[in-house]
C-alpha positions as CSV (number, residue, x, y, z in Angstrom):
1,M,22.0,19.0,-10.4
2,V,18.3,19.4,-10.1
3,R,17.1,16.9,-12.7
4,G,19.4,14.4,-10.0
5,T,17.1,15.8,-7.1
6,T,13.7,15.8,-8.6
7,T,14.3,11.6,-9.7
8,Q,15.1,11.1,-6.4
9,W,12.2,12.8,-4.7
10,K,10.0,11.2,-7.1
11,T,11.7,7.4,-6.2
12,W,11.2,8.2,-2.5
13,M,7.6,9.5,-3.3
14,V,6.9,5.8,-4.5
15,V,8.4,4.6,-1.5
16,A,6.3,6.6,0.9
17,V,3.0,6.2,-1.0
18,G,3.6,2.4,-0.5
19,T,4.3,2.5,3.0
20,F,1.0,4.8,3.6
21,V,-0.9,2.1,1.5
22,V,0.2,-0.6,3.7
23,L,-0.3,1.0,7.2
24,A,-4.0,2.4,5.7
25,S,-5.1,-1.2,4.9
26,A,-3.7,-2.7,7.8
27,G,-5.5,-0.2,9.8
28,T,-8.6,-1.4,7.7
29,L,-8.3,-5.1,8.6
30,V,-7.8,-4.0,12.3
31,G,-10.8,-1.9,12.5
32,M,-12.8,-5.0,10.7
33,P,-15.3,-3.0,9.3
34,W,-17.5,-6.1,7.9
35,R,-18.6,-5.9,11.4
36,Y,-20.8,-2.8,11.0
37,T,-22.2,-3.6,7.5
38,A,-24.5,-6.5,6.1
39,V,-22.5,-8.3,3.6
40,G,-23.2,-11.6,4.7
41,G,-20.1,-14.2,4.3
42,V,-19.2,-13.4,0.8
43,G,-18.9,-10.2,1.3
44,T,-16.9,-10.2,4.4
45,V,-14.2,-12.5,2.5
46,L,-14.0,-10.1,-0.4
47,Q,-13.5,-7.2,2.1
48,I,-10.6,-9.0,3.8
49,L,-9.2,-10.4,0.6
50,G,-9.3,-7.1,-0.6
51,G,-7.9,-5.8,2.2
52,I,-5.0,-8.0,2.0
53,A,-4.1,-7.1,-2.0
54,A,-4.0,-3.6,-1.0
55,I,-1.3,-4.6,1.6
56,G,0.3,-6.7,-1.3
57,I,0.4,-3.6,-3.7
58,G,1.7,-1.5,-1.0
59,V,4.4,-3.7,-0.2
60,V,5.4,-4.1,-4.2
61,L,4.9,-0.5,-4.6
62,A,7.5,0.4,-1.7
63,W,10.0,-2.6,-3.1
64,L,9.9,-0.9,-6.5
65,G,10.6,2.5,-4.9
66,V,13.5,1.2,-3.0
67,T,15.2,-1.3,-5.8
68,S,15.1,1.9,-8.1
69,V,16.9,3.9,-5.7
70,R,19.8,1.2,-5.1
71,K,20.3,0.8,-8.7
72,K,21.1,4.8,-9.1
């Protein structure tokens, strides 16, 4: 009984971490930090792509957590 509860907590923590990564990345993109640095055009594009990639990673992480819960 303890093992099943621990496993369920771990999978839901994966979902929570994925959701946090998505929200933090979206907040970063909304905040537009490239306005306050002298990174130039290439740096701006890299920061935007990094934020979008982080959102993708968070979505995949949350999706993996949800699908692992459904299989059990």
